[in-house]
VOGU-3710 file (C-alpha; in Angstrom, 3 decimals, decimal comma):
1> mtdkintrks> 5,141/1,236/6,620  5,275/5,030/6,968  9,008/4,908/6,191  8,235/3,239/2,860  5,954/6,135/1,914  7,874/9,098/3,351  11,163/8,588/1,540  13,036/11,221/-0,426  15,789/9,039/-1,799  13,377/7,138/-4,019
11> ffliagpcvv> 9,796/6,856/-5,141  7,845/3,899/-3,779  6,326/1,223/-5,990  2,884/-0,370/-5,807  2,798/-3,274/-8,244  1,372/-6,692/-8,903  -1,301/-8,408/-10,985  -4,699/-6,780/-11,425  -6,480/-9,551/-9,547  -5,538/-12,644/-7,555
21> eseklcmdia> -5,639/-15,283/-10,293  -3,889/-17,963/-8,240  -1,623/-18,272/-5,221  1,299/-19,362/-7,404  1,045/-16,353/-9,705  0,988/-13,914/-6,777  3,911/-15,599/-5,056  5,976/-15,693/-8,248  5,338/-12,026/-9,052  6,016/-10,884/-5,487
31> eyiceithrl> 9,305/-12,813/-5,349  10,426/-11,443/-8,721  9,664/-7,794/-7,879  11,075/-8,098/-4,347  14,449/-9,106/-5,746  14,534/-6,171/-8,157  13,323/-3,503/-5,731  15,706/-4,727/-3,018  18,675/-4,285/-5,372  17,449/-0,863/-6,525
41> dipyffkasy> 16,499/0,232/-2,984  12,903/1,054/-3,954  10,222/0,616/-1,250  7,708/-1,934/-2,555  4,023/-2,661/-1,873  2,411/-5,759/-3,395  -0,942/-5,058/-5,037  -3,664/-7,399/-6,227  -7,429/-7,174/-5,955  -8,906/-10,128/-4,120
51> rkanrsrsds> -12,113/-9,442/-6,019  -12,907/-7,294/-9,046  -16,387/-5,862/-8,789  -16,166/-3,324/-11,620  -16,187/-5,477/-14,727  -17,787/-4,396/-18,001  -19,276/-7,812/-18,713  -21,037/-10,139/-16,321  -19,011/-13,114/-17,568  -15,634/-11,448/-16,788
61> ftgigdiegl> -13,309/-13,050/-14,232  -13,778/-11,491/-10,800  -11,527/-13,628/-8,586  -10,962/-17,020/-6,989  -13,282/-16,270/-4,062  -13,065/-13,558/-1,409  -11,588/-15,639/1,403  -9,229/-17,543/-0,888  -8,052/-14,258/-2,385  -7,487/-12,621/0,996
71> ktlekvkktf> -5,651/-15,685/2,305  -3,370/-15,526/-0,729  -2,571/-11,867/-0,020  -1,942/-12,725/3,623  0,525/-15,432/2,564  2,374/-13,002/0,261  2,607/-10,504/3,127  4,009/-13,034/5,592  6,343/-14,801/3,154  8,021/-11,703/1,739
81> dlpivtdihn> 7,388/-9,226/4,580  5,566/-6,898/2,198  2,792/-4,381/2,796  -0,333/-5,342/0,861  -2,676/-3,144/-1,200  -6,112/-4,300/-2,345  -9,358/-2,732/-3,577  -12,588/-2,656/-1,626  -16,003/-1,893/-3,095  -18,446/-1,720/-0,195
91> peeaqmaady> -18,205/-0,730/3,488  -18,433/-4,304/4,777  -15,219/-5,243/2,972  -13,066/-2,692/4,807  -12,784/-4,468/8,138  -12,769/-7,911/6,522  -9,725/-7,014/4,420  -8,018/-5,367/7,393  -8,555/-8,539/9,437  -6,488/-10,468/6,877
101> gvdvlqipaf> -3,600/-8,057/7,306  -4,176/-5,766/4,325  -2,117/-2,628/4,928  -3,640/-0,275/2,357  -7,319/-0,259/1,430  -7,664/1,137/-2,072  -10,789/3,010/-3,112  -11,464/2,539/-6,842  -11,701/5,717/-8,907  -15,376/5,267/-9,713
111> lsrqtdllqa> -16,156/5,054/-5,963  -14,007/7,978/-4,822  -17,049/10,017/-3,744  -18,735/7,129/-1,900  -19,015/8,533/1,623  -19,895/5,333/3,489  -17,070/3,434/1,786  -14,477/6,123/2,543  -15,566/6,336/6,170  -15,532/2,559/6,635
121> agrsgtfvni> -12,020/2,435/5,203  -10,979/5,214/7,574  -12,424/3,482/10,609  -10,481/0,286/9,807  -7,305/2,082/10,913  -5,345/1,037/7,810  -3,823/3,331/5,212  -6,391/4,428/2,628  -5,414/5,030/-1,002  -8,109/6,993/-2,835
131> kkgqflsaes> -7,943/6,907/-6,596  -9,085/10,161/-8,181  -12,259/9,646/-10,162  -11,869/10,070/-13,902  -14,718/12,570/-13,632  -13,220/14,672/-10,796  -10,817/17,579/-10,650  -7,681/17,352/-8,545  -8,941/20,185/-6,344  -12,139/18,330/-5,452
141> mifavekvre> -10,224/15,386/-3,974  -9,850/17,346/-0,732  -13,455/16,405/0,038  -12,662/12,684/-0,244  -9,637/13,230/2,008  -11,766/15,024/4,596  -14,270/12,156/4,716  -11,489/9,818/5,823  -9,882/12,355/8,156  -13,212/12,828/9,942
151> tgnnkimlte> -12,892/9,228/11,191  -9,637/10,167/12,947  -7,496/8,424/10,328  -4,830/10,598/8,687  -3,068/7,751/6,861  -4,267/8,763/3,418  -2,775/8,604/-0,074  -4,185/9,887/-3,358  -3,693/8,379/-6,795  -3,854/10,079/-10,186
161> rgsmfgyndl> -5,121/7,733/-12,871  -6,137/9,984/-15,740  -9,237/11,928/-16,677  -11,885/11,024/-19,211  -11,787/13,338/-22,226  -13,735/11,104/-24,569  -15,803/7,973/-24,595  -12,944/5,496/-24,952  -9,777/7,097/-23,658  -8,051/8,720/-20,668
171> vvdfrnipem> -5,609/11,616/-20,522  -3,174/12,357/-17,664  -3,126/16,002/-16,608  0,205/16,265/-14,787  -0,957/19,458/-13,062  -3,021/17,134/-10,866  0,032/15,785/-9,041  1,215/19,045/-7,427  -2,410/20,106/-6,946  -3,300/16,983/-4,952
181> kktgcpvitd> -0,087/17,325/-2,942  -1,637/20,458/-1,431  -3,850/18,112/0,626  -0,747/17,017/2,551  -1,165/13,422/1,338  1,411/11,418/-0,634  0,424/11,313/-4,308  0,788/8,236/-6,500  0,497/7,983/-10,278  -1,276/4,923/-11,642
191> ithslqqpnq> 0,647/4,333/-14,846  -1,126/1,346/-16,327  -4,740/2,361/-15,662  -3,963/5,819/-17,047  -3,372/4,030/-20,344  -6,530/1,962/-20,173  -9,124/2,346/-22,927  -12,440/1,513/-21,274  -15,902/1,201/-22,802  -14,818/-0,834/-25,821
201> lsgvsggkpd> -17,599/-2,401/-27,877  -16,213/-5,850/-27,049  -16,892/-5,265/-23,343  -13,169/-5,765/-22,614  -10,995/-2,732/-21,925  -8,141/-1,944/-24,283  -4,886/-0,174/-23,503  -1,653/1,434/-24,719  1,154/-0,331/-22,813  3,758/1,049/-25,230
211> lietiaraai> 3,314/4,423/-23,466  3,952/3,096/-19,934  7,516/4,409/-19,828  6,452/7,806/-21,195  3,828/8,363/-18,481  6,092/6,974/-15,740  9,033/9,207/-16,637  6,840/12,298/-16,755  5,242/11,450/-13,389  8,612/11,104/-11,656
221> avgtdgifle> 9,808/14,345/-13,255  6,884/16,349/-11,841  7,304/14,926/-8,353  4,975/11,981/-7,853  5,714/10,164/-4,578  4,827/6,707/-5,804  4,284/4,684/-8,954  1,390/2,261/-9,294  1,429/-0,274/-12,085  0,023/-3,675/-12,848
231> thpepwnaks> 2,341/-6,313/-14,214  2,108/-9,923/-15,291  4,531/-12,438/-16,830  2,070/-12,947/-19,699  -0,291/-9,950/-19,983  -1,973/-11,496/-23,013  -3,127/-14,340/-20,750  -4,052/-12,181/-17,731  -7,616/-12,611/-16,538  -8,188/-8,879/-15,995
241> dganmlrmdl> -6,783/-5,680/-17,565  -4,084/-7,474/-19,537  -4,282/-4,970/-22,398  -2,705/-2,168/-20,354  -0,318/-4,166/-18,140  3,469/-3,999/-18,187  5,135/-7,258/-19,184  7,008/-8,299/-16,061  10,405/-8,801/-17,678  10,382/-5,109/-18,714
251> lenllkklsi> 9,973/-3,867/-15,136  13,614/-3,772/-14,040  14,787/-1,613/-16,928  11,902/0,803/-16,356  12,661/1,126/-12,642  16,339/1,777/-13,342  15,439/4,648/-15,673  12,949/6,092/-13,189  15,536/5,900/-10,399  17,975/7,935/-12,481
261> ikqtietl> 15,323/10,582/-13,138  14,418/10,695/-9,443  18,064/11,127/-8,416  18,486/13,913/-10,952  15,380/15,740/-9,696  16,623/15,522/-6,103  19,853/17,320/-7,043  18,092/20,317/-8,613
//
């Protein structure tokens, strides 16, 4: 697990659907990405939320049930020998997710200051990936890191996912990547959520998936350790965040380009 994160020959990839929609979808996506990342020698973590608690509308899809979702993630982990990343939203979820073999507990951006949640994640003993709040500076993320470190857990990652500079859009400040690296934690760039357009009048977030490659290339160029993106074979039919997802058949070409950029950076 640590080897997948601390690699200089490549960036690592965290990818999968936004939420567990079905066991079949998760298995199909994991198998597809495993084959690509194995050929390209890119360390891969499967990501899907077993439950989505932060929906704009009360009638939005939130999951197939907590236990069913966690069992699906557990099956993906065992079938493909993959580390698993999933979101948690309250302290009680931390140990429950860890008990189902989740390797990385992800703290959503809007909860990145939630002390009890961060500490519960730390006490679980798993890796903790803290997404930088859209409302926070890169420098202030050291306080979130310290909350987890105080539990005796130093297995921490930070994720840049854009900052809010208006009511309906996000902007990536690439200065945040080297700034957050000063914490000593690996830094990930969340490509697809950085292109999300929240707070739409419809109650469903929009997005700009045509800029995925632009943000990804820039992130690799400035030294991000990992790339986070959500992907789906049919984003237009996805039950959550489809508007900013990468269509799955476009993933391989993107990863090839990013690998070339990474190799070039390593020779400088």
